[in-house]
N, C-alpha and C positions, 0 to 999 in steps of 0.2 A: 341347483346342484342335483345331478343324477346319481342315484345309488343303485348298486346292484343288490338284488335280493338272492340270498343263498340259504340253503337249508341242509341240515345234516339228517340223514336217514341211516338205517342199519346198513344198507347196501353201500351208501356213499362214504360212511366212516372208513371203509377199506380203501377207497380210491381218492378221498378228498370231498371237496364241497360240491353240492349239486346246484346247477344253475336253474333259477326260477324266473329269469327275465324273458324277454321276447325270443321267439325261436324262428328259424327259417322254415321254409315250406317242408324240408326233409325232417323237421323236428329237432335238429341240432342247434346248439347256441350259435349266434352269429360270430364270425371271426372278423377281427378289425386289424387295421394297421397293414404295413408292407408284407406281412406273412399271410395275409388273407388269401392271396392268389397262389401261395405255395410255389411250386416249380414253375408255374406260368406267370408269376409276378414279373413285371418289368425291372424290379430291383434284384433279380437273380440272373446270373450269367455263368455259363460254363466256358472256361477258358480252352485254348487249344489243347487238344489231347486230354480231355477230362479223364480222371481215374476210372477204371472199369468197375472197381469195388469201393465200398465205402459210402459215406453220405454225399449227396449231390446238392447243388445249388437249390435253395428252397426248402431243404430239410432242416429240421432242428438239429442243432449240434448234439451228437450223442456223448454220453459221459464215458468215452473210451479213449484214452485210458482213464481209469477211475480218477475222478478229481478234475477232469478237464472242464467240465461245466462250472465248477467252483472258481477256477482260474480265469475264466472268461465271463464271470458274472458282473464284473464292474461295468460302469458306463462306458460308452465308446465303442469302437470297432476293435477287433482283435484278429491280427494276422498270424495264422498258424503255418509254420514252415516244418516240413518233415524231411527225413533223411539225415545223413551226416552233418553235424554242425559246420564243419569246414566248407560245406557248399553254400552256406548262407552268411557270408561275412558282412559286417555293417556296411562296407563299401558297395556291396550289391544292393542293399535294401534302402539305404539312406536316400538315393535319387528318386525312388518311387514314392516314398512317403513324405518327401520334403514339403514343408508348409502344412503338414497335417500331423506332426509329431504329437501334438497335444490331443489328438482324436483317436489315434491308432496305437495300440499295444502290440509289440511283436513277441511272439512265443515260438522258440526253436524247440520242437518236440522230439527231434532225434527219430529214433526208431519206434518210440511209443507214440502211435498215431492212429487216427481213424482210417487212414488211407495207407496202402502199401507203397514202398519205394519212395521216391522224391515227389512231393506235392506241396501245394500251397492253397490255403483256404481262408477266406475273409468272413469273420463272424460279425453280423450286424448287432446293434444294441439290443434287438428283440430276441437274440439267441439263435437266429436262423442263419444258415450260410447264404451269403450274397454271391460269393465267387468261388469257384474251385477250379484247379488246373493241375495237371501232371507235369512234372519236370521243372527246370530252372528258368525257363523263359518268363519274364515279368511283364512283357509288353501288354498282355491282356489284363493283367491286374492294374497297370497304369491307366489303361483306357477305362476300366470300371471306375477307379478312384476319380479320374477326371470328370467322369459323367456325374457320379453321385456325391463326391466330396471335393468339389473344385478347391484348389489351394489358393 
């Protein structure tokens, strides 16, 4: 069993625990898992017409609006839909997530969103965005889900 060694210093008390384990050549702690490659990870995809502002695929989901990270902290994937609620009826979403309902939670954010206008984002279980697109077209999201979460 491998354990991580951490220490508390006066400086690290302000920001949390300090990593004492192995470090990369640059001196930083190693990153692991799908988020390791960030925006260049194969598990991140920008859909057609990605939003010009806001977080992009491979970015950690910001806590904007306040409390968004808490709502998406559970296990599984979280589909974030922005814009007026009437644009995202269940009939539009159901065919895309069919067979994955137990893995994906749907959140209709309305105007309180990390992206302006109408957009969609899929948060992976590690808290990073795997897919982001602008508009109502769900074809790219369906392709992403078919690749990474086959039903």
